[in-house]
Phi, psi and omega in degrees: 000322183293316181293331176293326176296312175305319179291319180299320179292321176294329174296317180295318179297321174298312172306317175297321177294317181298322177298316178298324185289340181286336179267330188248332187269117178300335181291344184273347172280343176277001184085005178285132185282122176295145179251134177296139179290099181292344174281349182276140176261126180253123169268128179244128173249124180272107180266356187262128176270106179255175179292138182254155175291140183296334185271354183227098183275358181237148175280149177276131180237126179293125178269126174285160180291347182264355183291140185288148183271105186275358181291335173254134182294137180286135177285100188276001175092134173242142179302139181272103178272354180076179182283140177302132178302146176284130182301338181277348183294324185270000185263127180262121183271130180255132178284128182264122184281119180300331183276348179299145181287145178283172182291330178291321185289319180300317181297316182301312186298320182295322181289326176296324182293330187281120181286148178293133179294124177277142183294139174305124177246124181286136176288140178298135180294122177301148181239140184238161169243129181238130183236125175274107182271326182172195177205167169240127184251140185292165190282355179200175173283170186292343177273004177082007176274159183280158182296323174234160177078206184234161183111155182252163171290128174311143188298319184293336175281318184296325185291327174296320182300328178301330185256005181299329182304334182246014179261145172308159182296321183297321179292319177297323175297321179290320178298311181292339178273001176295148180301312180304324177283327181285340177285344179287155177294121186266151174286162169241081191289148173208171179176202181216156170234137182234151183237139177235121173251021178112345179254018186101174176287135183270179182308125183292153181247131185281140170264125189291148180294138178234145190248135171054056181213149173264356184222079180287148178244126181242107186254013188231011179251093183235131172253132178239146175059049173270121174291148183272080184276166182303315186264020179299128183197163174220152179237126174251122182237131179237146174234158174258119185282128179231169185292312179274299185229137179274134183265129179293133174270312176163165180229126183226151184258130167263106185279171176301320175302317181297317180292317177293325182287333171293325181291318184286331180288324186073149179070204181283141182226132177260126179259120184285124177233015189299326185290342185276338188229025176058031176080004182282321166253115187267315179223152165239130187260127180226166169221133181231138180217160176291142176288125182253098185293000000 
């Protein structure tokens, strides 16, 4: 159908050319049939919408030499981004020492270096021997009266007694050895000592009676194999033996710190207890040593 339409258009154009040739071309008057100029190019525009083939939805259009070729897409240009960078350009290669230990070797070596944890072993509790050696007693009772008999301690001596709590043991010994002090009625001290390991006071141990002295010595009061517990302490209690009634001299505490200090000092050790007994017991003498089984 398309080719038939083109033929019809060509015949119509040819007739038009022939009609014009009858008026202008002299050769037409002589009976010569005008020939179309085959060298002339005719652009035909199809303004007639005819039936189209169902298989061809586009019209054939004669393309002029100057018409752009739409068969090939026009290159609209693309930005020149250059060649993609080589992924290996940014990678730094490190030479691997073939002799270097592997991660597994390092882990194994680390485990070998860690010593096996040893169970906590409690150190054995130290044990001590504690010996109560003696005491220093003031020249009079807290009411200024003498220990036995009648009468008061002279005022000049009593003023010195007030500062005995701060005096070193040697100064107290010198004071008690003075003739004026030795002329006073002396006590007859005796007493007990008790030990506490944290469960309360144990059975008291007797301190033998001594007569007429400000410095009683106790050579038979010894504790052996005593564990150093947190609540370790001792209590020393003294009385003055009289015919009718025994007069209390004082009760003082020897602390754990005092006991350990005596152990560290070695030999005999004087513990100042004057503040605990209103100056009636000034010092207690002890000796502490490690227990040797």
